[in-house]
C-alpha positions as CSV (number, residue, x, y, z in Angstrom):
1,M,0.9,39.1,-4.5
2,F,4.3,37.4,-2.6
3,A,1.9,37.7,0.7
4,R,-0.5,35.2,-1.1
5,G,2.7,32.7,-2.3
6,F,3.6,32.8,2.0
7,A,0.6,32.2,2.9
8,L,0.6,29.0,0.6
9,L,3.7,27.6,1.2
10,P,3.0,25.3,4.5
11,L,-0.1,24.3,2.9
12,A,2.5,23.1,0.2
13,L,5.6,21.6,2.5
14,L,3.3,19.6,4.3
15,A,1.7,18.0,0.8
16,S,5.4,17.6,0.0
17,A,6.5,15.9,3.6
18,S,3.4,13.9,4.3
19,H,4.2,11.9,0.6
20,L,7.7,11.4,1.0
21,E,6.9,10.0,4.6
22,A,4.6,7.4,2.8
23,R,7.3,6.8,0.0
24,D,9.7,6.2,2.5
25,Q,7.9,3.7,4.2
26,C,6.9,1.8,1.0
27,N,10.3,2.0,-0.9
28,T,10.6,-1.7,-2.7
29,G,6.7,-1.8,-4.1
30,S,3.3,0.0,-3.6
31,I,0.7,1.3,-0.7
32,S,-2.0,-0.9,-0.9
33,C,-4.8,-0.8,1.1
34,C,-6.6,-4.6,1.6
35,N,-9.0,-6.2,3.1
36,Q,-7.7,-9.6,4.3
37,V,-3.5,-9.7,4.6
38,Q,-2.8,-13.5,5.4
39,S,0.2,-15.6,5.5
40,A,0.9,-17.3,2.3
41,Q,-0.3,-19.9,4.3
42,Q,-3.2,-18.9,5.5
43,A,-4.1,-17.9,1.7
44,N,-2.5,-20.9,-0.3
45,Q,-5.7,-22.0,-1.5
46,V,-6.1,-18.7,-3.4
47,L,-2.4,-18.5,-4.8
48,S,-3.0,-22.2,-6.0
49,Q,-5.9,-21.2,-7.8
50,Y,-3.9,-18.3,-9.5
51,N,-0.2,-20.3,-9.6
52,L,1.2,-18.3,-7.6
53,V,2.9,-20.2,-4.5
54,A,6.4,-20.6,-6.0
55,A,6.6,-16.9,-6.6
56,A,4.6,-15.5,-3.6
57,A,7.3,-18.3,-1.2
58,A,10.2,-16.2,-4.0
59,A,8.7,-12.7,-2.4
60,G,8.0,-13.2,0.7
61,G,6.0,-11.3,3.5
62,N,2.0,-11.6,3.8
63,V,-0.4,-12.1,1.1
64,G,-3.0,-9.6,0.6
65,L,-6.4,-10.7,-1.3
66,T,-8.3,-8.1,-2.6
67,C,-6.4,-4.8,-2.2
68,T,-6.5,-1.4,-3.7
69,P,-3.8,1.5,-4.8
70,V,-3.3,4.0,-2.0
71,T,-3.1,6.7,-5.6
72,V,-2.3,10.0,-3.5
73,I,-1.5,10.9,-0.3
74,G,-3.7,13.8,1.3
75,T,-6.9,12.8,-0.6
76,G,-9.1,11.3,0.6
77,S,-8.4,8.3,-1.2
78,G,-6.9,5.9,1.9
79,C,-8.0,2.6,3.4
80,H,-11.2,2.4,4.8
81,A,-11.5,1.5,8.8
82,T,-11.0,-2.3,7.8
83,Q,-9.3,-2.7,5.4
84,Q,-5.3,-3.1,6.0
85,P,-2.6,-0.6,5.2
86,V,0.1,-2.7,3.5
87,C,3.5,-2.1,1.1
88,C,3.8,-5.1,-1.4
89,T,6.3,-6.2,-4.0
90,G,3.9,-7.8,-6.6
91,N,-0.2,-6.8,-7.7
92,Q,-1.2,-10.4,-9.5
93,F,-4.7,-9.7,-11.2
94,N,-5.3,-5.7,-10.5
95,G,-5.5,-6.2,-7.1
96,L,-7.4,-9.0,-6.1
97,V,-4.2,-11.0,-5.0
98,N,-1.1,-8.8,-3.5
99,I,1.8,-10.8,-2.7
100,G,5.1,-9.8,-1.2
101,C,2.9,-7.7,1.5
102,T,4.4,-5.6,4.9
103,P,1.8,-4.4,6.9
104,I,2.5,0.1,7.7
105,N,1.5,2.5,9.3
106,V,-0.2,5.5,8.2
107,N,0.3,7.8,10.8
108,A,3.9,7.6,11.3
């Protein structure tokens, strides 16, 4: 019985380390995968449409458009090849517009 527990221990430690690594990279918001990441100036038209120009300016960083959250590391629910992983401080309109975004390296 103990042998089975020790056999599974490395897998549990790996999963735990992966979770901590991603969380440490994004300690001010949530990790999302966005179809587009633009500066606030480039996304001004979309921000104006949703009355988020002031909020984006206050948050700083980039604006993520059409984003989906990354819920659990290692479950296959990560970013698609065309999406940019980002850490965002403000999720507005259920991922349609995320403000205060900073690109992250999920391979680190």
